[in-house]
Backbone as ProteinMPNN parsed JSONL, in Angstrom:
{"seq_chain_A": "XXXXXXXXXXXXXXXXXXXXXXXXXXXXXXXXXXXXXXXXXXXXXXXXXXXXXXXXXXXXXXXXXXXXXXXXXXXXXXXXXXXXXXXXXXXXXXXXXXXXXXXXXXXXXXXXXXXXXXXXXXXXXXXXXXXXXXXXXXXXXXXXXXXXXXXXXXXXXXXXXXXXXXXXXXXXXXXXXXXXXXXXXXXXXXXXXXXXXXXXXXXXXXXXXXXXXXXXXXX", "coords_chain_A": {"N_chain_A": [[109.855, 119.558, 106.591], [112.649, 117.352, 106.776], [114.435, 116.391, 103.851], [115.875, 114.821, 100.924], [116.725, 117.013, 99.555], [117.34, 118.986, 101.316], [119.75, 121.171, 102.891], [121.1, 120.187, 105.086], [120.576, 117.286, 107.071], [118.543, 115.704, 109.662], [119.234, 114.573, 112.963], [118.215, 112.081, 114.897], [117.788, 110.593, 118.046], [117.107, 107.667, 119.894], [116.585, 106.696, 123.201], [116.85, 104.795, 126.3], [116.167, 102.426, 128.976], [117.315, 98.962, 129.017], [115.191, 96.957, 127.172], [113.272, 98.844, 126.824], [112.463, 99.369, 124.265], [113.916, 100.638, 122.27], [115.295, 99.638, 120.003], [113.301, 98.374, 118.44], [111.601, 100.583, 118.005], [113.261, 102.38, 116.691], [113.622, 101.133, 114.195], [110.952, 101.175, 113.386], [110.363, 103.928, 113.202], [112.12, 104.743, 111.166], [111.07, 103.256, 109.048], [108.539, 104.487, 108.823], [109.269, 107.116, 108.144], [110.507, 106.734, 105.671], [108.274, 105.869, 104.241], [106.97, 108.252, 104.162], [108.404, 109.519, 102.261], [110.855, 110.478, 103.006], [114.381, 110.679, 103.05], [115.811, 108.385, 104.844], [117.586, 106.713, 107.475], [118.515, 104.027, 109.617], [120.564, 103.503, 112.514], [122.956, 102.433, 115.037], [124.257, 102.286, 118.417], [126.316, 100.399, 120.594], [128.221, 100.771, 117.575], [128.428, 99.259, 114.256], [131.009, 99.324, 113.555], [134.645, 98.868, 113.877], [135.492, 99.386, 116.587], [133.042, 99.43, 117.867], [132.209, 96.791, 117.457], [133.981, 95.451, 119.117], [133.142, 96.467, 121.599], [130.58, 95.349, 121.766], [131.254, 92.68, 122.077], [132.397, 92.774, 124.601], [130.148, 93.493, 126.132], [128.596, 91.217, 125.943], [130.115, 89.395, 127.266], [132.102, 88.046, 125.91], [134.589, 89.095, 125.633], [136.909, 89.719, 128.093], [138.726, 91.021, 130.955], [142.122, 90.102, 131.991], [141.626, 89.151, 134.544], [139.181, 87.998, 134.327], [136.894, 89.531, 134.393], [134.628, 92.199, 133.335], [135.873, 95.191, 131.688], [136.718, 98.1, 133.682], [134.482, 100.816, 134.642], [135.402, 103.324, 133.663], [137.154, 102.641, 131.606], [135.299, 101.407, 129.913], [133.722, 103.637, 129.306], [135.535, 105.127, 127.789], [135.937, 103.391, 125.632], [133.341, 103.385, 124.5], [133.21, 106.097, 123.803], [135.253, 106.279, 121.884], [134.229, 104.572, 119.916], [131.984, 106.069, 119.278], [132.976, 108.463, 118.103], [134.169, 107.399, 115.819], [131.889, 106.343, 114.643], [130.397, 108.67, 114.128], [132.065, 109.982, 112.264], [132.311, 108.121, 110.167], [129.732, 107.319, 109.447], [127.419, 108.834, 110.45], [127.829, 111.696, 110.032], [128.369, 111.82, 107.151], [125.85, 111.002, 106.154], [124.068, 112.916, 107.154], [125.092, 115.156, 105.886], [124.223, 114.728, 103.359], [121.614, 115.43, 103.524], [119.819, 113.685, 104.738], [117.66, 111.98, 107.163], [118.799, 110.614, 110.023], [118.39, 107.996, 112.275], [119.234, 106.994, 115.416], [119.706, 104.179, 117.421], [120.402, 104.655, 120.436], [122.979, 106.828, 121.792], [125.25, 109.322, 122.949], [123.96, 109.837, 125.378], [123.481, 107.373, 126.464], [126.022, 106.633, 127.352], [126.409, 108.575, 129.35], [124.401, 107.76, 131.126], [124.722, 104.871, 131.604], [127.505, 104.477, 132.211], [127.95, 106.325, 134.282], [126.202, 105.441, 136.268], [127.206, 102.838, 136.659], [129.642, 103.461, 137.653], [129.56, 103.692, 140.369], [129.941, 105.939, 141.751], [128.0, 107.657, 141.347], [127.423, 110.327, 140.533], [127.729, 113.834, 139.662], [130.418, 114.185, 139.1], [131.326, 111.92, 137.655], [129.546, 112.121, 135.501], [130.27, 114.598, 134.397], [132.906, 114.065, 133.564], [132.469, 112.058, 131.644], [130.94, 113.492, 129.844], [132.898, 115.288, 129.018], [134.782, 113.659, 127.614], [133.293, 113.087, 125.456], [132.946, 115.398, 124.077], [133.501, 116.144, 121.483], [131.709, 114.879, 119.902], [129.047, 115.177, 117.621], [125.98, 117.027, 118.153], [122.725, 115.691, 118.718], [119.729, 116.394, 116.829], [117.37, 115.899, 118.123], [116.733, 114.136, 121.085], [115.03, 111.346, 122.152], [113.657, 109.955, 124.937], [112.634, 106.818, 125.895], [110.546, 106.155, 128.285], [110.078, 103.694, 130.468], [108.571, 101.672, 132.955], [110.771, 99.911, 135.144], [110.078, 97.232, 135.883], [108.388, 96.326, 133.865], [110.102, 96.481, 131.677], [111.984, 94.592, 132.505], [110.465, 92.24, 132.388], [110.104, 92.084, 129.647], [112.759, 91.687, 128.808], [113.241, 89.208, 129.966], [111.457, 87.66, 128.527], [112.699, 87.473, 126.098], [114.488, 85.421, 126.308], [117.243, 85.39, 126.276], [120.725, 85.404, 127.262], [121.668, 87.44, 130.025], [123.058, 90.679, 129.523], [125.899, 92.852, 130.179], [124.947, 95.128, 131.693], [122.426, 94.44, 132.576], [121.276, 93.831, 135.06], [118.648, 93.917, 137.459], [118.603, 95.9, 139.53], [120.491, 97.758, 138.644], [119.202, 98.571, 136.333], [116.975, 99.872, 137.417], [118.172, 102.107, 138.584], [119.159, 103.254, 136.275], [116.781, 103.884, 134.943], [115.79, 105.952, 136.547], [117.815, 107.831, 136.137], [117.517, 108.339, 133.39], [114.963, 109.498, 133.332], [115.559, 111.932, 134.393], [117.112, 113.024, 132.445], [116.922, 115.48, 130.881], [117.932, 117.326, 132.715], [120.578, 116.549, 132.971], [121.507, 116.976, 130.439], [121.29, 119.803, 129.597], [121.637, 121.539, 127.446], [120.761, 120.275, 125.209], [118.065, 119.181, 123.079], [115.726, 117.375, 124.577], [113.317, 114.89, 124.881], [111.222, 113.324, 127.043], [109.385, 110.447, 126.973], [106.392, 108.608, 127.417], [106.638, 105.19, 127.413], [104.912, 103.104, 127.689], [102.363, 100.81, 126.59], [101.121, 99.691, 123.348], [103.214, 98.734, 120.522], [102.466, 100.278, 118.32], [101.148, 102.443, 119.558], [103.214, 103.652, 121.043], [104.943, 104.278, 118.967], [103.41, 106.217, 117.631], [103.551, 108.357, 119.432], [106.291, 108.886, 119.375], [106.609, 109.627, 116.699], [105.094, 111.947, 116.597], [106.617, 113.589, 118.28], [108.919, 113.772, 116.727], [107.84, 115.071, 114.429], [107.101, 117.529, 115.512], [109.564, 118.77, 115.877], [110.621, 118.652, 113.28], [108.817, 120.251, 111.923], [109.323, 122.63, 113.03], [108.15, 123.336, 115.443]], "CA_chain_A": [[110.401, 118.246, 106.947], [113.919, 117.113, 106.103], [114.421, 115.477, 102.729], [117.152, 114.72, 100.245], [117.086, 118.295, 98.985], [117.734, 119.892, 102.378], [121.19, 121.375, 102.987], [121.581, 119.257, 106.099], [119.473, 116.504, 107.591], [118.232, 115.686, 111.081], [119.823, 113.47, 113.712], [117.283, 111.717, 115.955], [118.308, 109.519, 118.889], [116.184, 107.029, 120.836], [117.289, 106.23, 124.385], [116.031, 104.171, 127.328], [116.765, 101.252, 129.606], [117.219, 97.743, 128.222], [113.812, 96.485, 127.139], [112.354, 99.971, 126.626], [111.951, 99.347, 122.903], [114.64, 101.55, 121.38], [115.618, 98.986, 118.73], [112.041, 98.228, 117.692], [111.05, 101.878, 117.61], [114.155, 102.966, 115.686], [113.247, 100.546, 112.906], [109.605, 101.619, 113.035], [110.404, 105.329, 112.781], [112.762, 104.795, 109.85], [110.082, 102.742, 108.088], [107.512, 105.525, 108.643], [109.85, 108.249, 107.433], [110.664, 106.337, 104.27], [106.93, 105.881, 103.646], [106.656, 109.67, 103.948], [109.267, 110.049, 101.213], [112.058, 111.052, 103.604], [115.617, 109.905, 102.929], [116.045, 108.045, 106.25], [118.431, 105.544, 107.731], [118.685, 103.671, 111.011], [121.887, 103.085, 112.942], [122.92, 102.038, 116.441], [125.468, 102.246, 119.227], [127.575, 100.358, 119.878], [128.058, 100.727, 116.133], [128.925, 98.054, 113.593], [132.402, 99.558, 113.219], [135.615, 98.012, 114.572], [135.451, 99.577, 118.04], [131.716, 99.004, 118.304], [132.175, 95.326, 117.495], [134.683, 95.064, 120.341], [132.272, 96.798, 122.73], [129.508, 94.346, 121.82], [131.821, 91.454, 122.641], [132.528, 92.999, 126.045], [128.812, 93.497, 126.731], [128.066, 89.85, 125.98], [131.02, 88.55, 128.029], [133.047, 87.304, 125.073], [135.898, 89.703, 125.881], [137.032, 90.088, 129.499], [140.085, 91.337, 131.378], [142.837, 88.898, 132.44], [141.025, 88.64, 135.768], [137.9, 87.361, 134.028], [135.755, 90.439, 134.555], [134.52, 93.246, 132.322], [136.693, 96.369, 131.986], [136.152, 99.06, 134.626], [133.536, 101.753, 134.034], [136.089, 104.387, 132.924], [137.623, 102.04, 130.358], [134.124, 101.25, 129.067], [133.334, 104.958, 128.817], [136.469, 105.501, 126.73], [135.632, 102.56, 124.469], [132.122, 103.91, 123.888], [133.509, 107.395, 123.189], [136.027, 106.013, 120.676], [133.281, 104.054, 118.922], [131.077, 107.167, 118.878], [133.661, 109.36, 117.175], [134.291, 106.661, 114.559], [130.528, 106.253, 114.113], [130.043, 109.99, 113.591], [132.862, 110.291, 111.082], [132.144, 107.172, 109.067], [128.344, 107.049, 109.056], [126.41, 109.851, 110.753], [128.101, 112.958, 109.343], [128.127, 111.749, 105.71], [124.424, 110.903, 105.853], [123.467, 114.223, 107.422], [125.557, 116.085, 104.862], [123.404, 114.479, 102.18], [120.243, 115.878, 103.75], [118.951, 112.639, 105.25], [117.321, 111.873, 108.579], [119.383, 109.393, 110.573], [117.808, 107.658, 113.573], [120.182, 106.113, 116.096], [119.34, 103.427, 118.613], [121.365, 105.065, 121.453], [124.08, 107.738, 121.46], [126.072, 109.604, 124.125], [123.175, 109.787, 126.616], [123.684, 106.037, 127.034], [127.269, 106.671, 128.112], [126.158, 109.339, 130.571], [123.575, 106.964, 132.03], [125.246, 103.561, 131.984], [128.81, 104.516, 132.861], [127.888, 107.046, 135.565], [125.555, 104.542, 137.232], [128.088, 101.713, 136.962], [130.854, 103.948, 138.321], [129.405, 103.589, 141.805], [130.136, 107.263, 142.326], [126.669, 108.204, 141.23], [127.21, 111.75, 140.599], [128.085, 114.746, 138.594], [131.829, 114.051, 138.72], [131.387, 110.946, 136.568], [128.811, 112.67, 134.368], [131.077, 115.669, 133.795], [134.036, 113.466, 132.851], [131.938, 111.379, 130.456], [130.582, 114.557, 128.909], [134.138, 115.857, 128.494], [135.415, 112.791, 126.615], [132.398, 113.028, 124.306], [132.649, 116.776, 123.677], [133.663, 116.319, 120.036], [130.611, 114.194, 119.196], [128.029, 116.141, 117.204], [124.78, 116.983, 118.96], [121.49, 115.286, 118.022], [118.643, 117.36, 116.676], [116.397, 115.542, 119.157], [116.89, 112.865, 121.806], [113.764, 110.891, 122.711], [113.825, 108.932, 125.969], [111.489, 105.929, 126.079], [110.454, 105.969, 129.735], [109.288, 102.492, 130.754], [108.826, 101.149, 134.298], [111.781, 98.848, 135.097], [109.526, 95.88, 135.975], [107.891, 95.959, 132.538], [111.289, 96.24, 130.853], [112.576, 93.324, 132.94], [109.634, 91.165, 131.839], [110.414, 92.0, 128.216], [114.082, 91.067, 128.65], [113.088, 87.79, 130.314], [110.729, 86.99, 127.448], [113.607, 87.249, 124.97], [115.16, 84.143, 126.512], [118.665, 85.542, 125.995], [121.581, 85.6, 128.429], [121.735, 88.847, 130.424], [124.282, 91.37, 129.186], [126.672, 93.435, 131.267], [124.236, 96.088, 132.533], [121.017, 94.07, 132.639], [120.798, 93.477, 136.393], [117.449, 94.703, 137.734], [118.885, 97.092, 140.338], [121.148, 98.712, 137.752], [118.178, 99.104, 135.432], [116.154, 100.83, 138.168], [118.956, 103.336, 138.675], [119.207, 103.832, 134.932], [115.472, 104.477, 134.648], [115.737, 107.233, 137.249], [118.727, 108.75, 135.447], [116.922, 108.739, 132.11], [113.852, 110.429, 133.563], [116.156, 113.239, 134.691], [118.086, 113.333, 131.397], [116.978, 116.898, 130.515], [118.78, 118.047, 133.671], [121.962, 116.181, 132.697], [121.846, 117.471, 129.098], [120.453, 121.01, 129.508], [121.814, 122.253, 126.181], [120.201, 119.455, 124.139], [116.608, 119.035, 123.04], [115.428, 116.027, 125.091], [111.89, 114.669, 125.104], [110.961, 112.08, 127.788], [108.115, 109.989, 126.422], [105.812, 107.405, 128.03], [106.837, 104.051, 126.517], [103.937, 102.044, 127.944], [101.373, 100.65, 125.537], [101.494, 98.856, 122.207], [104.252, 99.277, 119.634], [101.851, 101.338, 117.511], [100.875, 103.612, 120.407], [104.486, 104.311, 121.357], [105.415, 104.853, 117.706], [102.658, 107.451, 117.356], [104.106, 109.415, 120.286], [107.622, 109.217, 118.856], [106.451, 110.325, 115.422], [104.624, 113.299, 116.898], [107.773, 114.336, 118.79], [109.741, 114.065, 115.558], [107.186, 116.07, 113.587], [107.148, 118.833, 116.187], [110.867, 119.368, 115.588], [110.756, 118.798, 111.834], [107.954, 121.358, 111.485], [109.742, 123.871, 113.696], [107.28, 123.695, 116.561]], "C_chain_A": [[111.68, 117.999, 106.157], [113.741, 116.14, 104.956], [115.756, 115.542, 102.01], [117.61, 116.042, 99.654], [117.504, 119.311, 100.039], [119.25, 120.014, 102.423], [121.794, 120.408, 103.988], [120.389, 118.554, 106.726], [119.269, 116.654, 109.085], [118.802, 114.421, 111.716], [118.942, 113.208, 114.931], [117.855, 110.528, 116.723], [117.2, 108.985, 119.788], [117.002, 106.415, 121.966], [116.313, 105.569, 125.36], [116.735, 102.968, 127.919], [116.607, 100.042, 128.699], [115.801, 97.172, 128.322], [112.813, 97.599, 126.918], [111.795, 100.035, 125.216], [112.703, 100.222, 121.922], [114.927, 100.918, 120.017], [114.383, 98.845, 117.851], [111.56, 99.565, 117.164], [111.961, 102.631, 116.646], [113.784, 102.454, 114.31], [111.882, 101.046, 112.447], [109.595, 103.066, 112.544], [111.042, 105.469, 111.408], [111.792, 104.322, 108.767], [109.016, 103.8, 107.786], [108.051, 106.705, 107.844], [110.041, 107.931, 105.953], [109.326, 106.31, 103.547], [106.473, 107.299, 103.359], [107.493, 110.291, 102.836], [110.538, 110.697, 101.724], [113.235, 110.103, 103.393], [116.086, 109.596, 104.347], [116.866, 106.773, 106.371], [118.51, 105.294, 109.227], [120.118, 103.258, 111.291], [121.824, 102.77, 114.43], [124.278, 102.243, 117.095], [125.287, 101.22, 120.338], [127.345, 100.153, 118.381], [128.52, 99.378, 115.577], [130.368, 98.218, 113.138], [133.338, 98.718, 114.065], [135.588, 98.159, 116.089], [134.105, 99.117, 118.591], [131.594, 97.497, 118.396], [132.879, 94.797, 118.739], [133.802, 95.32, 121.567], [131.163, 95.762, 122.866], [130.022, 93.027, 122.395], [132.03, 91.582, 124.15], [131.164, 92.878, 126.716], [128.242, 92.087, 126.869], [129.015, 88.877, 126.675], [131.998, 87.754, 127.208], [134.463, 87.856, 125.185], [135.917, 90.173, 127.33], [138.483, 90.458, 129.785], [140.797, 90.051, 131.794], [142.273, 88.31, 133.724], [139.661, 88.017, 135.568], [136.686, 88.246, 134.197], [135.718, 91.426, 133.402], [135.453, 94.394, 132.668], [135.965, 97.313, 132.942], [135.331, 100.111, 133.889], [134.232, 102.825, 133.206], [136.625, 103.867, 131.592], [136.458, 101.843, 129.39], [133.68, 102.591, 128.478], [134.237, 105.4, 127.672], [136.241, 104.672, 125.462], [134.388, 103.071, 123.739], [132.39, 105.232, 123.182], [134.293, 107.212, 121.894], [135.124, 105.489, 119.563], [132.399, 105.173, 118.388], [131.733, 108.096, 117.854], [133.856, 108.697, 115.815], [132.934, 106.57, 113.858], [130.1, 107.563, 113.459], [130.762, 110.24, 112.279], [132.517, 109.397, 109.897], [130.711, 107.046, 108.576], [127.404, 108.234, 109.266], [126.633, 111.134, 109.964], [127.873, 112.863, 107.841], [126.644, 111.696, 105.35], [123.725, 112.231, 106.079], [123.859, 115.237, 106.353], [124.765, 115.928, 103.568], [121.949, 114.849, 102.362], [119.308, 114.842, 104.319], [118.617, 112.792, 106.723], [117.892, 110.552, 109.067], [118.859, 109.202, 111.989], [118.714, 106.64, 114.243], [119.56, 105.483, 117.338], [120.494, 103.607, 119.598], [122.459, 105.967, 120.885], [124.773, 108.097, 122.773], [125.284, 109.665, 125.431], [123.305, 108.422, 127.275], [124.97, 105.98, 127.851], [127.08, 107.422, 129.426], [125.411, 108.489, 131.591], [124.312, 105.725, 132.525], [126.584, 103.646, 132.711], [128.789, 105.296, 134.17], [127.247, 106.176, 136.644], [126.506, 103.412, 137.632], [129.372, 102.154, 137.662], [130.787, 103.761, 139.832], [129.583, 104.914, 142.503], [128.861, 108.082, 142.244], [126.593, 109.68, 141.128], [127.73, 112.522, 139.437], [129.549, 114.636, 138.201], [131.977, 113.079, 137.556], [130.706, 111.49, 135.324], [129.641, 113.721, 133.649], [132.251, 115.09, 133.011], [133.569, 112.775, 131.573], [131.538, 112.403, 129.401], [131.833, 115.142, 128.248], [134.748, 114.972, 127.408], [134.532, 112.611, 125.379], [132.147, 114.404, 123.695], [132.783, 117.011, 122.175], [132.599, 115.571, 119.226], [129.544, 115.221, 118.835], [126.762, 115.96, 118.026], [123.577, 116.533, 118.128], [120.541, 116.47, 117.855], [117.626, 117.161, 117.789], [116.772, 114.204, 119.768], [115.56, 112.529, 122.463], [114.046, 109.761, 123.691], [112.536, 108.126, 126.077], [111.441, 105.536, 127.549], [109.508, 104.807, 130.037], [109.594, 102.027, 132.172], [109.783, 99.959, 134.243], [111.211, 97.435, 135.16], [108.974, 95.41, 134.632], [109.059, 95.651, 131.608], [111.937, 94.906, 131.213], [111.797, 92.138, 132.39], [109.904, 90.984, 130.346], [111.761, 91.315, 128.001], [114.01, 89.575, 128.941], [112.432, 87.024, 129.169], [111.611, 86.718, 126.236], [114.301, 85.89, 125.074], [116.645, 84.182, 126.228], [119.439, 85.704, 127.301], [121.671, 87.092, 128.739], [123.076, 89.439, 130.025], [124.813, 92.131, 130.393], [125.848, 94.287, 132.23], [122.79, 95.697, 132.825], [120.56, 93.532, 134.0], [119.665, 94.436, 136.774], [117.729, 95.976, 138.532], [119.575, 98.159, 139.508], [120.119, 99.363, 136.842], [117.262, 100.103, 136.141], [116.882, 102.165, 138.315], [119.031, 104.041, 137.326], [117.89, 104.511, 134.571], [115.345, 105.841, 135.309], [116.631, 108.26, 136.571], [118.097, 109.259, 134.161], [115.753, 109.704, 132.295], [114.359, 111.841, 133.837], [117.118, 113.685, 133.593], [118.08, 114.807, 130.967], [117.842, 117.735, 131.458], [120.257, 117.77, 133.416], [122.439, 116.701, 131.345], [121.048, 118.744, 128.819], [120.56, 121.762, 128.187], [121.25, 121.494, 124.989], [118.679, 119.479, 124.203], [116.288, 117.583, 123.396], [113.941, 115.936, 125.383], [111.719, 113.323, 125.802], [109.537, 111.652, 127.494], [107.66, 108.707, 127.114], [105.9, 106.249, 127.049], [105.927, 102.872, 126.835], [102.926, 101.99, 126.81], [101.906, 99.791, 124.407], [102.608, 99.518, 121.394], [103.697, 100.433, 118.814], [101.6, 102.602, 118.331], [102.157, 104.379, 120.709], [105.055, 104.965, 120.095], [104.707, 106.17, 117.404], [103.193, 108.611, 118.193], [105.477, 109.863, 119.786], [107.498, 110.039, 117.579], [105.973, 111.756, 115.643], [105.761, 114.16, 117.438], [108.722, 114.709, 117.653], [109.138, 115.183, 114.702], [107.222, 117.46, 114.199], [108.465, 119.54, 115.887], [111.018, 119.618, 114.084], [109.949, 119.978, 111.292], [108.289, 122.663, 112.175], [108.873, 124.296, 114.832], [108.026, 123.643, 117.875]], "O_chain_A": [[111.78, 118.396, 104.996], [112.987, 115.174, 105.067], [116.668, 116.245, 102.447], [118.777, 116.176, 99.287], [117.977, 120.393, 99.692], [119.963, 119.085, 102.044], [122.878, 119.871, 103.763], [119.323, 119.148, 106.893], [119.755, 117.603, 109.7], [118.848, 113.356, 111.101], [118.917, 113.998, 115.875], [118.348, 109.573, 116.123], [116.443, 109.758, 120.375], [117.981, 105.708, 121.727], [115.1, 105.758, 125.26], [117.776, 102.54, 127.422], [115.855, 100.085, 127.725], [115.287, 96.937, 129.416], [111.613, 97.336, 126.832], [110.771, 100.677, 124.983], [112.187, 100.524, 120.846], [114.816, 101.586, 118.989], [114.418, 99.158, 116.661], [111.157, 99.671, 116.005], [111.478, 103.445, 115.859], [113.644, 103.232, 113.366], [111.678, 101.31, 111.263], [108.901, 103.393, 111.582], [110.556, 106.233, 110.574], [111.709, 104.923, 107.696], [108.634, 103.988, 106.63], [107.365, 107.232, 106.967], [109.768, 108.765, 105.09], [109.243, 106.684, 102.377], [105.692, 107.535, 102.438], [107.311, 111.462, 102.503], [111.23, 111.388, 100.976], [113.105, 108.888, 103.537], [116.696, 110.449, 104.991], [116.844, 105.895, 105.508], [118.567, 106.237, 110.017], [120.805, 102.729, 110.417], [120.749, 102.833, 115.027], [125.303, 102.358, 116.424], [124.227, 101.165, 120.961], [126.413, 99.464, 117.968], [128.94, 98.488, 116.317], [130.9, 97.367, 112.425], [132.879, 97.93, 114.891], [135.655, 97.16, 116.806], [134.037, 98.494, 119.651], [130.949, 96.977, 119.307], [132.437, 93.821, 119.345], [133.728, 94.483, 122.467], [130.844, 95.344, 123.979], [129.302, 92.339, 123.118], [131.86, 90.612, 124.889], [131.039, 92.23, 127.755], [127.495, 91.802, 127.805], [128.765, 87.672, 126.683], [132.669, 86.869, 127.74], [135.428, 87.161, 124.867], [135.047, 90.935, 127.751], [139.362, 90.234, 128.953], [140.151, 89.013, 131.939], [142.416, 87.113, 133.976], [139.042, 87.556, 136.527], [135.556, 87.759, 134.149], [136.643, 91.49, 132.593], [135.8, 94.562, 133.838], [134.736, 97.32, 132.998], [135.46, 100.281, 132.677], [133.722, 103.21, 132.154], [136.56, 104.559, 130.576], [136.599, 102.08, 128.191], [133.309, 102.674, 127.307], [133.764, 105.982, 126.696], [136.341, 105.192, 124.35], [134.38, 103.177, 122.512], [131.868, 105.473, 122.093], [134.035, 107.906, 120.911], [135.238, 105.908, 118.411], [132.1, 105.223, 117.194], [131.112, 108.468, 116.859], [133.725, 109.348, 114.779], [132.843, 106.703, 112.638], [129.517, 107.567, 112.375], [130.15, 110.658, 111.296], [132.441, 109.863, 108.76], [130.485, 106.705, 107.415], [126.666, 108.601, 108.352], [125.717, 111.612, 109.295], [127.233, 113.752, 107.281], [126.227, 112.282, 104.351], [122.878, 112.629, 105.28], [123.05, 116.077, 105.961], [124.647, 116.867, 102.781], [121.13, 114.617, 101.472], [118.103, 115.084, 104.383], [119.2, 113.611, 107.433], [117.51, 109.489, 108.577], [118.881, 110.127, 112.801], [118.938, 105.553, 113.711], [118.973, 106.163, 118.18], [121.442, 102.822, 119.605], [122.818, 105.899, 119.709], [124.875, 107.236, 123.647], [125.882, 109.556, 126.501], [123.247, 108.314, 128.5], [125.011, 105.357, 128.912], [127.529, 106.973, 130.481], [125.744, 108.494, 132.776], [124.502, 105.551, 133.729], [126.783, 102.967, 133.718], [129.54, 104.963, 135.087], [127.69, 106.172, 137.793], [126.601, 103.068, 138.81], [130.105, 101.325, 138.201], [131.817, 103.681, 140.501], [129.397, 105.01, 143.716], [128.673, 109.059, 142.968], [125.644, 110.242, 141.677], [128.111, 111.985, 138.397], [129.897, 114.965, 137.067], [132.669, 113.374, 136.582], [131.222, 111.343, 134.216], [129.705, 113.728, 132.42], [132.562, 115.564, 131.918], [134.213, 112.897, 130.532], [131.771, 112.202, 128.21], [131.822, 115.452, 127.057], [135.189, 115.484, 126.38], [134.971, 112.05, 124.375], [131.235, 114.563, 122.884], [132.234, 117.98, 121.652], [132.598, 115.631, 117.997], [129.178, 116.049, 119.669], [126.497, 114.872, 118.537], [123.424, 116.94, 116.977], [120.556, 117.417, 118.641], [117.087, 118.126, 118.332], [117.09, 113.253, 119.055], [115.022, 113.323, 123.235], [114.609, 108.732, 123.317], [111.469, 108.687, 126.323], [112.208, 104.684, 127.999], [108.293, 104.925, 129.88], [110.761, 101.988, 132.562], [109.629, 99.087, 133.389], [111.78, 96.521, 134.564], [109.079, 94.23, 134.295], [109.018, 94.686, 130.846], [112.386, 94.173, 130.331], [112.39, 91.143, 131.973], [109.928, 89.86, 129.846], [111.896, 90.464, 127.121], [114.637, 88.771, 128.253], [112.801, 85.887, 128.877], [111.31, 85.833, 125.435], [114.657, 85.285, 124.062], [117.257, 83.146, 125.967], [118.873, 86.096, 128.321], [121.743, 87.915, 127.826], [124.112, 88.79, 130.167], [124.25, 92.063, 131.486], [126.021, 94.189, 133.445], [122.006, 96.533, 133.275], [119.545, 92.84, 134.071], [119.715, 95.622, 136.45], [117.152, 97.024, 138.241], [119.277, 99.344, 139.653], [120.164, 100.571, 136.608], [116.821, 101.076, 135.529], [116.274, 103.227, 138.184], [118.973, 105.268, 137.248], [117.882, 105.583, 133.967], [114.845, 106.784, 134.695], [116.255, 109.425, 136.442], [118.132, 110.455, 133.871], [115.577, 110.625, 131.498], [113.675, 112.823, 133.549], [117.871, 114.638, 133.794], [119.154, 115.35, 130.706], [118.418, 118.741, 131.044], [121.097, 118.646, 133.618], [123.641, 116.851, 131.128], [120.221, 118.768, 127.908], [119.67, 122.539, 127.844], [121.258, 122.01, 123.871], [118.088, 119.761, 125.246], [116.548, 116.673, 122.609], [113.375, 116.801, 126.053], [112.037, 112.285, 125.221], [108.592, 112.403, 127.736], [108.473, 107.817, 127.366], [105.31, 106.306, 125.97], [106.13, 101.771, 126.323], [102.663, 102.996, 126.15], [103.001, 99.234, 124.493], [102.902, 100.702, 121.561], [104.367, 101.448, 118.63], [101.82, 103.71, 117.843], [102.184, 105.608, 120.64], [105.585, 106.075, 120.151], [105.341, 107.131, 116.967], [103.277, 109.736, 117.701], [105.788, 111.054, 119.772], [108.203, 111.033, 117.403], [106.408, 112.672, 114.945], [105.861, 115.337, 117.092], [109.26, 115.815, 117.616], [109.832, 116.118, 114.303], [107.359, 118.454, 113.487], [108.491, 120.751, 115.668], [111.491, 120.677, 113.671], [110.35, 120.622, 110.323], [107.637, 123.682, 111.948], [108.835, 125.477, 115.177], [107.447, 123.917, 118.926]]}, "name": "protein", "num_of_chains": 1, "seq": "XXXXXXXXXXXXXXXXXXXXXXXXXXXXXXXXXXXXXXXXXXXXXXXXXXXXXXXXXXXXXXXXXXXXXXXXXXXXXXXXXXXXXXXXXXXXXXXXXXXXXXXXXXXXXXXXXXXXXXXXXXXXXXXXXXXXXXXXXXXXXXXXXXXXXXXXXXXXXXXXXXXXXXXXXXXXXXXXXXXXXXXXXXXXXXXXXXXXXXXXXXXXXXXXXXXXXXXXXXX"}
């Protein structure tokens, strides 16, 4: 298992549609790893860096184009890619170099999913271009997809009582769920584990932890 004495740490990413539980489960996994004595840290995308802060304002409708709408899908993809490279350089790489395990709530799979679906082109052309502009981003050790039925995720988002963000329309989320289930096909060179995200927080955490341990133990 990775620890502070390892030459290089592990980079774990949690992905899924809005309401799948990526934020909750990122915090839970980091808490568990620290209890195990692992040097662990949680992070997220969009990041808390300067570009990530701008992206968050776009997602919540605080920044719009002169026409009053959100930037087009390609502009959003470029913003996410710029934030990602800054995130890697300023936070992810230094932590991994110190032998830690860093767990990110979303990474480049989110760009592949959200921007390709929102492009309206629905296909490999958009996916290939998004992959190209992210080619300098380091690869995760493991990407875990929290696969949750869109209706359950929608109920969770409704229960939050918050205003819907840019991509939180139900039809978009259904398309995203289908994309995420097929993520191993879109990222054939990465280690991707699609995991059932139904059940309690503890049940889902146990599945995530087992997926992590399988990689950490070399299984």
